[in-house]
Backbone and ligand atoms as CSV (ligand in chain L), in Angstrom:
chain,resi,resn,atom,element,x,y,z
A,1,MET,N,N,0.871,-1.180,-0.040
A,1,MET,CA,C,-0.002,0.001,-0.036
A,1,MET,C,C,0.879,1.266,-0.019
A,2,ASN,N,N,0.700,2.064,-1.003
A,2,ASN,CA,C,1.534,3.219,-1.167
A,2,ASN,C,C,1.009,4.525,-0.615
A,3,ASN,N,N,-0.277,4.627,-0.408
A,3,ASN,CA,C,-0.810,5.845,0.081
A,3,ASN,C,C,-2.081,5.579,0.848
A,4,PRO,N,N,-2.540,6.558,1.616
A,4,PRO,CA,C,-3.839,6.420,2.381
A,4,PRO,C,C,-4.992,5.785,1.684
A,5,LYS,N,N,-5.054,6.241,0.377
A,5,LYS,CA,C,-6.231,5.859,-0.434
A,5,LYS,C,C,-6.185,4.321,-0.679
A,6,GLU,N,N,-5.033,3.749,-0.884
A,6,GLU,CA,C,-4.848,2.290,-1.008
A,6,GLU,C,C,-5.140,1.587,0.276
A,7,LEU,N,N,-4.683,2.279,1.327
A,7,LEU,CA,C,-4.819,1.585,2.696
A,7,LEU,C,C,-6.377,1.528,2.988
A,8,LYS,N,N,-7.115,2.603,2.717
A,8,LYS,CA,C,-8.512,2.614,3.016
A,8,LYS,C,C,-9.298,1.580,2.189
A,9,ALA,N,N,-8.782,1.416,0.987
A,9,ALA,CA,C,-9.419,0.408,0.122
A,9,ALA,C,C,-9.195,-0.994,0.654
A,10,ARG,N,N,-8.047,-1.248,1.326
A,10,ARG,CA,C,-7.687,-2.566,1.896
A,10,ARG,C,C,-8.479,-2.854,3.126
A,11,PHE,N,N,-8.573,-1.853,4.059
A,11,PHE,CA,C,-9.297,-1.976,5.341
A,11,PHE,C,C,-10.410,-0.923,5.477
A,12,PRO,N,N,-11.389,-0.960,4.663
A,12,PRO,CA,C,-12.412,0.132,4.691
A,12,PRO,C,C,-13.045,0.312,6.007
A,13,TYR,N,N,-13.336,-0.712,6.731
A,13,TYR,CA,C,-14.064,-0.649,8.036
A,13,TYR,C,C,-13.271,0.230,9.064
A,14,GLN,N,N,-11.950,0.248,8.916
A,14,GLN,CA,C,-11.142,1.030,9.927
A,14,GLN,C,C,-11.293,2.518,9.668
A,15,PHE,N,N,-11.812,2.921,8.561
A,15,PHE,CA,C,-11.887,4.333,8.207
A,15,PHE,C,C,-13.291,4.839,8.039
A,16,GLU,N,N,-14.238,3.980,8.496
A,16,GLU,CA,C,-15.646,4.439,8.458
A,16,GLU,C,C,-15.974,5.361,9.683
A,17,GLY,N,N,-17.020,6.070,9.578
A,17,GLY,CA,C,-17.437,6.895,10.698
A,17,GLY,C,C,-16.685,8.152,10.747
A,18,GLU,N,N,-16.972,8.976,11.768
A,18,GLU,CA,C,-16.320,10.291,11.829
A,18,GLU,C,C,-14.963,10.335,12.408
A,19,ALA,N,N,-14.075,10.994,11.757
A,19,ALA,CA,C,-12.734,11.144,12.333
A,19,ALA,C,C,-12.530,12.624,12.632
A,20,ILE,N,N,-11.711,12.903,13.680
A,20,ILE,CA,C,-11.341,14.231,14.098
A,20,ILE,C,C,-10.442,14.839,13.018
A,21,SER,N,N,-9.283,14.089,12.698
A,21,SER,CA,C,-8.392,14.541,11.701
A,21,SER,C,C,-7.471,13.368,11.367
A,22,MET,N,N,-7.110,13.275,10.097
A,22,MET,CA,C,-6.252,12.210,9.655
A,22,MET,C,C,-5.076,12.838,8.832
A,23,SER,N,N,-3.918,12.939,9.483
A,23,SER,CA,C,-2.784,13.549,8.775
A,23,SER,C,C,-1.722,12.406,8.741
A,24,TYR,N,N,-1.262,12.072,7.411
A,24,TYR,CA,C,-0.312,11.116,7.336
A,24,TYR,C,C,0.997,11.638,6.786
A,25,SER,N,N,2.120,11.412,7.574
A,25,SER,CA,C,3.410,11.820,6.886
A,25,SER,C,C,3.901,10.587,6.017
A,26,ARG,N,N,4.682,11.007,5.060
A,26,ARG,CA,C,5.186,9.900,4.116
A,26,ARG,C,C,6.093,8.971,4.733
A,27,GLY,N,N,6.997,9.409,5.651
A,27,GLY,CA,C,7.948,8.664,6.277
A,27,GLY,C,C,7.408,7.666,7.270
A,28,TRP,N,N,6.244,8.064,7.872
A,28,TRP,CA,C,5.667,7.100,8.858
A,28,TRP,C,C,4.605,6.248,8.292
A,29,PHE,N,N,4.258,6.408,7.033
A,29,PHE,CA,C,3.158,5.695,6.433
A,29,PHE,C,C,3.321,4.138,6.541
A,30,HIS,N,N,4.451,3.681,6.366
A,30,HIS,CA,C,4.716,2.214,6.423
A,30,HIS,C,C,4.453,1.718,7.827
A,31,LEU,N,N,4.701,2.496,8.853
A,31,LEU,CA,C,4.465,2.069,10.229
A,31,LEU,C,C,2.934,1.983,10.450
A,32,PHE,N,N,2.208,3.025,9.884
A,32,PHE,CA,C,0.714,3.063,10.119
A,32,PHE,C,C,0.043,1.928,9.341
A,33,SER,N,N,0.581,1.706,8.134
A,33,SER,CA,C,0.105,0.727,7.242
A,33,SER,C,C,0.201,-0.712,7.853
A,34,ARG,N,N,1.415,-0.914,8.510
A,34,ARG,CA,C,1.722,-2.232,9.105
A,34,ARG,C,C,0.764,-2.306,10.381
A,35,LEU,N,N,0.523,-1.247,11.032
A,35,LEU,CA,C,-0.333,-1.264,12.307
A,35,LEU,C,C,-1.710,-1.618,11.881
A,36,CYS,N,N,-2.215,-1.050,10.767
A,36,CYS,CA,C,-3.574,-1.387,10.344
A,36,CYS,C,C,-3.733,-2.838,9.988
A,37,ALA,N,N,-2.690,-3.466,9.351
A,37,ALA,CA,C,-2.729,-4.927,8.995
A,37,ALA,C,C,-2.680,-5.756,10.278
A,38,ASP,N,N,-1.881,-5.288,11.267
A,38,ASP,CA,C,-1.696,-6.009,12.515
A,38,ASP,C,C,-2.987,-5.959,13.227
A,39,ILE,N,N,-3.696,-4.862,13.249
A,39,ILE,CA,C,-4.927,-4.721,14.028
A,39,ILE,C,C,-6.025,-5.497,13.313
A,40,ASP,N,N,-5.998,-5.555,12.036
A,40,ASP,CA,C,-6.964,-6.349,11.276
A,40,ASP,C,C,-6.827,-7.872,11.706
A,41,GLU,N,N,-5.537,-8.322,11.823
A,41,GLU,CA,C,-5.312,-9.699,12.200
A,41,GLU,C,C,-5.732,-9.912,13.632
A,42,THR,N,N,-5.443,-8.961,14.532
A,42,THR,CA,C,-5.805,-9.142,15.926
A,42,THR,C,C,-7.324,-9.155,16.196
A,43,LEU,N,N,-8.059,-8.428,15.358
A,43,LEU,CA,C,-9.526,-8.432,15.451
A,43,LEU,C,C,-10.125,-9.721,15.089
A,44,GLY,N,N,-9.427,-10.461,14.196
A,44,GLY,CA,C,-10.005,-11.688,13.629
A,44,GLY,C,C,-11.099,-11.495,12.697
A,45,LYS,N,N,-12.034,-12.419,12.680
A,45,LYS,CA,C,-13.166,-12.375,11.689
A,45,LYS,C,C,-14.076,-11.227,12.057
A,46,ASP,N,N,-14.380,-11.046,13.344
A,46,ASP,CA,C,-15.340,-10.016,13.752
A,46,ASP,C,C,-14.570,-8.659,14.009
A,47,LYS,N,N,-14.861,-7.735,13.170
A,47,LYS,CA,C,-14.123,-6.497,13.222
A,47,LYS,C,C,-14.545,-5.573,14.305
A,48,ARG,N,N,-15.632,-5.987,15.014
A,48,ARG,CA,C,-16.060,-5.317,16.241
A,48,ARG,C,C,-16.095,-3.773,16.308
A,49,GLY,N,N,-16.435,-3.148,15.160
A,49,GLY,CA,C,-16.588,-1.737,15.191
A,49,GLY,C,C,-15.326,-0.936,15.394
A,50,PHE,N,N,-14.148,-1.493,15.042
A,50,PHE,CA,C,-12.944,-0.673,15.135
A,50,PHE,C,C,-12.879,0.408,14.162
A,51,GLN,N,N,-12.513,1.577,14.610
A,51,GLN,CA,C,-12.308,2.725,13.701
A,51,GLN,C,C,-11.214,3.657,14.199
A,52,TRP,N,N,-10.505,4.215,13.269
A,52,TRP,CA,C,-9.532,5.326,13.573
A,52,TRP,C,C,-10.300,6.567,13.810
A,53,VAL,N,N,-9.909,7.358,14.774
A,53,VAL,CA,C,-10.474,8.543,15.082
A,53,VAL,C,C,-9.511,9.726,14.739
A,54,GLN,N,N,-8.264,9.528,15.001
A,54,GLN,CA,C,-7.298,10.591,14.705
A,54,GLN,C,C,-5.919,10.016,14.398
A,55,VAL,N,N,-5.252,10.620,13.426
A,55,VAL,CA,C,-3.872,10.292,13.128
A,55,VAL,C,C,-3.173,11.660,12.971
A,56,LYS,N,N,-2.159,11.863,13.773
A,56,LYS,CA,C,-1.541,13.171,13.782
A,56,LYS,C,C,-0.110,13.190,14.245
A,57,GLU,N,N,0.590,14.272,14.289
A,57,GLU,CA,C,1.830,14.388,14.833
A,57,GLU,C,C,1.785,15.127,16.094
A,58,LYS,N,N,2.501,14.713,17.180
A,58,LYS,CA,C,2.546,15.388,18.428
A,58,LYS,C,C,3.931,15.185,19.078
A,59,PHE,N,N,4.520,16.304,19.506
A,59,PHE,CA,C,5.855,16.315,20.168
A,59,PHE,C,C,6.818,15.528,19.250
A,60,GLY,N,N,6.717,15.654,17.954
A,60,GLY,CA,C,7.719,15.139,17.011
A,60,GLY,C,C,7.491,13.695,16.545
A,61,ALA,N,N,6.473,13.028,17.054
A,61,ALA,CA,C,6.178,11.669,16.687
A,61,ALA,C,C,4.714,11.488,16.240
A,62,ALA,N,N,4.358,10.346,15.824
A,62,ALA,CA,C,2.996,10.071,15.346
A,62,ALA,C,C,2.138,9.722,16.637
A,63,ARG,N,N,0.890,10.209,16.565
A,63,ARG,CA,C,-0.128,9.794,17.601
A,63,ARG,C,C,-1.288,9.310,16.842
A,64,VAL,N,N,-1.785,8.108,17.233
A,64,VAL,CA,C,-2.979,7.528,16.571
A,64,VAL,C,C,-4.000,7.181,17.656
A,65,TYR,N,N,-5.219,7.470,17.352
A,65,TYR,CA,C,-6.332,7.226,18.253
A,65,TYR,C,C,-7.429,6.414,17.577
A,66,PHE,N,N,-8.029,5.443,18.304
A,66,PHE,CA,C,-9.055,4.595,17.726
A,66,PHE,C,C,-10.213,4.510,18.666
A,67,ARG,N,N,-11.311,4.088,18.154
A,67,ARG,CA,C,-12.447,3.722,19.007
A,67,ARG,C,C,-12.926,2.302,18.719
A,68,LEU,N,N,-13.485,1.691,19.687
A,68,LEU,CA,C,-14.078,0.388,19.565
A,68,LEU,C,C,-15.608,0.589,19.797
A,69,ALA,N,N,-16.429,-0.177,19.124
A,69,ALA,CA,C,-17.834,-0.078,19.272
A,69,ALA,C,C,-18.226,-0.292,20.716
A,70,GLU,N,N,-19.247,0.282,21.123
A,70,GLU,CA,C,-19.684,0.320,22.479
A,70,GLU,C,C,-19.869,-1.179,22.904
A,71,GLY,N,N,-19.451,-1.441,24.179
A,71,GLY,CA,C,-19.580,-2.805,24.753
A,71,GLY,C,C,-18.364,-3.619,24.528
A,72,VAL,N,N,-17.629,-3.411,23.516
A,72,VAL,CA,C,-16.522,-4.368,23.204
A,72,VAL,C,C,-15.456,-4.264,24.260
A,73,ARG,N,N,-15.130,-3.051,24.784
A,73,ARG,CA,C,-14.133,-2.911,25.823
A,73,ARG,C,C,-14.540,-3.668,27.078
A,74,ASP,N,N,-15.831,-3.599,27.360
A,74,ASP,CA,C,-16.351,-4.289,28.617
A,74,ASP,C,C,-16.313,-5.826,28.388
A,75,GLN,N,N,-16.768,-6.253,27.215
A,75,GLN,CA,C,-16.876,-7.595,26.965
A,75,GLN,C,C,-15.499,-8.316,26.911
A,76,GLU,N,N,-14.580,-7.581,26.263
A,76,GLU,CA,C,-13.253,-8.169,26.068
A,76,GLU,C,C,-12.166,-7.214,26.329
A,77,PRO,N,N,-11.897,-6.932,27.554
A,77,PRO,CA,C,-10.877,-5.925,27.962
A,77,PRO,C,C,-9.502,-6.301,27.416
A,78,ASP,N,N,-9.263,-7.582,27.273
A,78,ASP,CA,C,-7.943,-7.989,26.808
A,78,ASP,C,C,-7.733,-7.565,25.332
A,79,LEU,N,N,-8.770,-7.542,24.544
A,79,LEU,CA,C,-8.641,-7.070,23.145
A,79,LEU,C,C,-8.268,-5.652,23.053
A,80,ALA,N,N,-8.958,-4.769,23.800
A,80,ALA,CA,C,-8.633,-3.398,23.869
A,80,ALA,C,C,-7.189,-3.136,24.225
A,81,GLN,N,N,-6.780,-3.898,25.269
A,81,GLN,CA,C,-5.399,-3.864,25.768
A,81,GLN,C,C,-4.362,-4.188,24.682
A,82,ARG,N,N,-4.653,-5.232,24.002
A,82,ARG,CA,C,-3.744,-5.697,22.888
A,82,ARG,C,C,-3.631,-4.680,21.810
A,83,LEU,N,N,-4.756,-4.091,21.426
A,83,LEU,CA,C,-4.841,-3.035,20.350
A,83,LEU,C,C,-4.022,-1.869,20.853
A,84,THR,N,N,-4.171,-1.481,22.082
A,84,THR,CA,C,-3.510,-0.340,22.612
A,84,THR,C,C,-1.986,-0.487,22.640
A,85,GLU,N,N,-1.594,-1.779,22.976
A,85,GLU,CA,C,-0.158,-2.039,22.966
A,85,GLU,C,C,0.471,-1.855,21.536
A,86,LYS,N,N,-0.287,-2.322,20.555
A,86,LYS,CA,C,0.181,-2.189,19.189
A,86,LYS,C,C,0.276,-0.719,18.777
A,87,LYS,N,N,-0.680,0.070,19.174
A,87,LYS,CA,C,-0.783,1.484,18.864
A,87,LYS,C,C,0.484,2.158,19.485
A,88,PHE,N,N,0.796,1.786,20.725
A,88,PHE,CA,C,1.924,2.398,21.450
A,88,PHE,C,C,3.266,2.001,20.737
A,89,ALA,N,N,3.310,0.776,20.352
A,89,ALA,CA,C,4.539,0.306,19.614
A,89,ALA,C,C,4.796,1.068,18.413
A,90,ALA,N,N,3.695,1.329,17.594
A,90,ALA,CA,C,3.857,2.092,16.346
A,90,ALA,C,C,4.199,3.575,16.629
A,91,GLU,N,N,3.657,4.117,17.626
A,91,GLU,CA,C,3.907,5.551,17.997
A,91,GLU,C,C,5.349,5.673,18.448
A,92,ALA,N,N,5.824,4.708,19.265
A,92,ALA,CA,C,7.136,4.709,19.729
A,92,ALA,C,C,8.160,4.559,18.553
A,93,ALA,N,N,7.824,3.718,17.590
A,93,ALA,CA,C,8.658,3.501,16.354
A,93,ALA,C,C,8.802,4.766,15.633
A,94,SER,N,N,7.717,5.576,15.561
A,94,SER,CA,C,7.716,6.841,14.772
A,94,SER,C,C,8.740,7.865,15.315
A,95,ALA,N,N,8.978,7.742,16.619
A,95,ALA,CA,C,9.900,8.679,17.168
A,95,ALA,C,C,11.360,8.471,16.769
A,96,THR,N,N,11.585,7.343,16.186
A,96,THR,CA,C,12.986,7.011,15.699
A,96,THR,C,C,12.958,6.736,14.194
A,97,THR,N,N,11.945,7.310,13.550
A,97,THR,CA,C,11.768,7.120,12.071
A,97,THR,C,C,11.567,8.508,11.393
A,98,CYS,N,N,12.350,8.813,10.362
A,98,CYS,CA,C,12.207,10.061,9.693
A,98,CYS,C,C,10.821,10.224,9.098
A,99,ALA,N,N,10.205,11.268,9.481
A,99,ALA,CA,C,8.827,11.540,8.952
A,99,ALA,C,C,8.797,11.949,7.499
A,100,ALA,N,N,9.933,12.237,6.971
A,100,ALA,CA,C,9.960,12.541,5.505
A,100,ALA,C,C,10.210,11.362,4.685
A,101,CYS,N,N,11.214,10.457,5.118
A,101,CYS,CA,C,11.636,9.399,4.212
A,101,CYS,C,C,11.514,7.985,4.801
A,102,GLY,N,N,11.264,7.850,6.087
A,102,GLY,CA,C,11.153,6.575,6.691
A,102,GLY,C,C,12.403,5.859,7.139
A,103,ARG,N,N,13.517,6.617,6.942
A,103,ARG,CA,C,14.826,6.063,7.367
A,103,ARG,C,C,14.977,6.270,8.916
A,104,PRO,N,N,15.930,5.619,9.516
A,104,PRO,CA,C,16.124,5.869,11.017
A,104,PRO,C,C,16.327,7.412,11.227
A,105,GLY,N,N,15.641,7.897,12.281
A,105,GLY,CA,C,15.786,9.312,12.609
A,105,GLY,C,C,15.656,9.528,14.125
A,106,TRP,N,N,15.587,10.757,14.514
A,106,TRP,CA,C,15.394,11.154,15.863
A,106,TRP,C,C,14.731,12.479,15.962
A,107,ILE,N,N,14.055,12.661,17.119
A,107,ILE,CA,C,13.388,13.909,17.338
A,107,ILE,C,C,14.317,15.006,17.675
A,108,ASP,N,N,14.171,16.119,16.957
A,108,ASP,CA,C,15.121,17.336,17.108
A,108,ASP,C,C,14.189,18.547,16.858
A,109,GLN,N,N,14.582,19.664,17.506
A,109,GLN,CA,C,13.804,20.876,17.234
A,109,GLN,C,C,14.754,21.993,16.820
A,110,ARG,N,N,15.930,21.644,16.264
A,110,ARG,CA,C,16.857,22.661,15.806
A,110,ARG,C,C,16.267,23.741,14.900
A,111,SER,N,N,15.315,23.157,14.023
A,111,SER,CA,C,14.843,24.028,12.980
A,111,SER,C,C,13.339,24.440,13.189
A,112,GLY,N,N,12.873,24.271,14.344
A,112,GLY,CA,C,11.483,24.677,14.594
A,112,GLY,C,C,10.787,23.706,15.513
A,113,TRP,N,N,9.510,23.343,15.303
A,113,TRP,CA,C,8.845,22.450,16.191
A,113,TRP,C,C,9.475,21.039,16.149
A,114,MET,N,N,9.360,20.295,17.184
A,114,MET,CA,C,9.917,18.999,17.365
A,114,MET,C,C,9.407,18.090,16.217
A,115,LEU,N,N,10.328,17.341,15.637
A,115,LEU,CA,C,9.954,16.364,14.573
A,115,LEU,C,C,11.088,15.364,14.380
A,116,ALA,N,N,10.670,14.065,14.285
A,116,ALA,CA,C,11.639,13.004,14.042
A,116,ALA,C,C,11.994,13.070,12.541
A,117,LEU,N,N,13.310,13.274,12.318
A,117,LEU,CA,C,13.812,13.258,10.926
A,117,LEU,C,C,15.211,12.618,10.965
A,118,CYS,N,N,15.667,12.249,9.755
A,118,CYS,CA,C,17.014,11.711,9.636
A,118,CYS,C,C,17.963,12.888,9.464
A,119,GLU,N,N,19.240,12.703,9.455
A,119,GLU,CA,C,20.137,13.801,9.372
A,119,GLU,C,C,19.936,14.618,8.086
A,120,LYS,N,N,19.789,13.920,6.941
A,120,LYS,CA,C,19.580,14.597,5.735
A,120,LYS,C,C,18.404,15.512,5.773
A,121,HIS,N,N,17.287,15.078,6.356
A,121,HIS,CA,C,16.036,15.864,6.362
A,121,HIS,C,C,16.032,16.932,7.479
A,122,HIS,N,N,16.812,16.630,8.572
A,122,HIS,CA,C,16.945,17.727,9.534
A,122,HIS,C,C,17.694,18.907,8.876
A,123,GLN,N,N,18.685,18.550,8.085
A,123,GLN,CA,C,19.475,19.555,7.366
A,123,GLN,C,C,18.565,20.282,6.335
A,124,ALA,N,N,17.822,19.493,5.640
A,124,ALA,CA,C,16.909,20.120,4.648
A,124,ALA,C,C,15.947,21.107,5.301
A,125,ARG,N,N,15.444,20.791,6.484
A,125,ARG,CA,C,14.529,21.698,7.143
A,125,ARG,C,C,15.241,22.983,7.597
A,126,LEU,N,N,16.509,22.790,8.041
A,126,LEU,CA,C,17.306,23.943,8.433
A,126,LEU,C,C,17.496,24.837,7.173
A,127,ASP,N,N,17.714,24.229,5.985
A,127,ASP,CA,C,17.899,24.952,4.721
A,127,ASP,C,C,16.560,25.435,4.100
A,128,ASP,N,N,15.470,25.051,4.725
A,128,ASP,CA,C,14.138,25.384,4.244
A,128,ASP,C,C,13.837,24.760,2.867
A,129,THR,N,N,14.356,23.558,2.667
A,129,THR,CA,C,14.091,22.898,1.439
A,129,THR,C,C,13.336,21.558,1.627
A,130,LEU,N,N,12.846,21.324,2.858
A,130,LEU,CA,C,12.209,20.059,3.208
A,130,LEU,C,C,10.925,19.879,2.435
A,131,GLY,N,N,10.188,20.885,2.296
A,131,GLY,CA,C,8.856,20.763,1.554
A,131,GLY,C,C,7.858,20.012,2.447
A,132,SER,N,N,6.745,19.615,1.873
A,132,SER,CA,C,5.760,18.928,2.634
A,132,SER,C,C,6.014,17.502,2.934
A,133,ILE,N,N,5.843,17.020,4.098
A,133,ILE,CA,C,6.143,15.568,4.481
A,133,ILE,C,C,4.748,14.842,4.487
A,134,TRP,N,N,3.697,15.546,4.245
A,134,TRP,CA,C,2.283,14.997,4.325
A,134,TRP,C,C,1.811,14.608,2.980
A,135,PHE,N,N,0.892,13.593,2.991
A,135,PHE,CA,C,0.262,13.124,1.751
A,135,PHE,C,C,-0.670,14.159,1.339
A,136,GLU,N,N,-0.782,14.338,0.018
A,136,GLU,CA,C,-1.651,15.409,-0.569
A,136,GLU,C,C,-3.095,14.916,-0.553
A,137,GLU,N,N,-3.960,15.885,-0.790
A,137,GLU,CA,C,-5.475,15.598,-0.721
A,137,GLU,C,C,-5.840,14.503,-1.727
A,138,ASP,N,N,-5.300,14.420,-2.910
A,138,ASP,CA,C,-5.642,13.453,-3.951
A,138,ASP,C,C,-5.176,12.036,-3.574
A,139,GLU,N,N,-4.350,11.967,-2.512
A,139,GLU,CA,C,-3.800,10.603,-2.068
A,139,GLU,C,C,-4.512,10.090,-0.938
A,140,LEU,N,N,-5.422,10.915,-0.402
A,140,LEU,CA,C,-6.148,10.484,0.853
A,140,LEU,C,C,-7.402,9.669,0.510
L,1,ZN,ZN,ZN,14.810,11.430,6.009
């Protein structure tokens, strides 16, 4: 899956319903894509009303939020726990992954707000040549 549009076509149920905001950086997309596949497998046959609510950047790394249909958390607390662990693992991985290219990176704020980038892209941001790291409207 190369962009959010392809990802949504693969796991449509994860993107149904109302979302607060969905911002995808190019460098972190493979992490999110893998997380969606992992969650799909964890849910098994019954997708139990899983939906993404928000995908964004915060303090230099990715933050992802989901909701489960009413009752699922009470019925199966272990499932919610497992999904949350996967979410945390992907968020943690984004802190050491360049948001522009997906190579190993680290969070730095030399050139403005905190953002995980590789050396090349930290330098590009300092030189003001980084450009947009986010997917464009037609790829969503
Ligand atoms: Zn990079």
